[in-house]
C-alpha positions, 0 to 999 in steps of 0.5 A: 225546535219545530214541533209539527206543521201547524198550517198552510196559508192561502191568499184568496180574493173571496174568503167567504167563497173559499170558506164555503168550498172548503167546509161544504165540499171538502168537509173541513171545520171552521175553527176560528175567525180573525176580523179585519177592519175594511176587509174580509176575515182571516179564517182558520179551517181545521183539516185534521191535525193541520190548519188551512189559513185563508187570508184576504188578498186586499189586506195581504197585498199579495197574489192569490194562491199559496203564501206560506207553510207554518211550523209550530214552535214553543218559542218563536224568538229562540227558534229564530235565533237557532235558525240564525245560528244555522245561517238562515236570514229572517225575512220578518223578525219575530213579532206579535200578530196582535190577535189571539196571543200569536207570535210569528217570524218568517224566513225562506226555505229552499226554492224561496218557499216562504216559511213561518215560525208560529207560537200561540199562548192562550 
């Protein structure tokens, strides 16, 4: 079902400041931006085989800090059904993100850690 850890997502109150830090201080590579009307962009930064996602606090309506770990899958719908068959409740049923051919689903793991299924067709 899960291919690999795809990304780790952080909520920030200063996306551009965070981009500057992670690219200039840590040497990560800017991979992709997803513009948001009336807010800063969502940003994907390349960190080896894993992506670091920066998410704007205002749009996310969430506290600054860790948001979720994302697992790459071939098919979010099938993977969500497999999880349900194992007794996992989906927090957010599979849905289209509306950008980049991305489809997502959310659930909680041990210690209430937010986890995401991630599929991208491009």
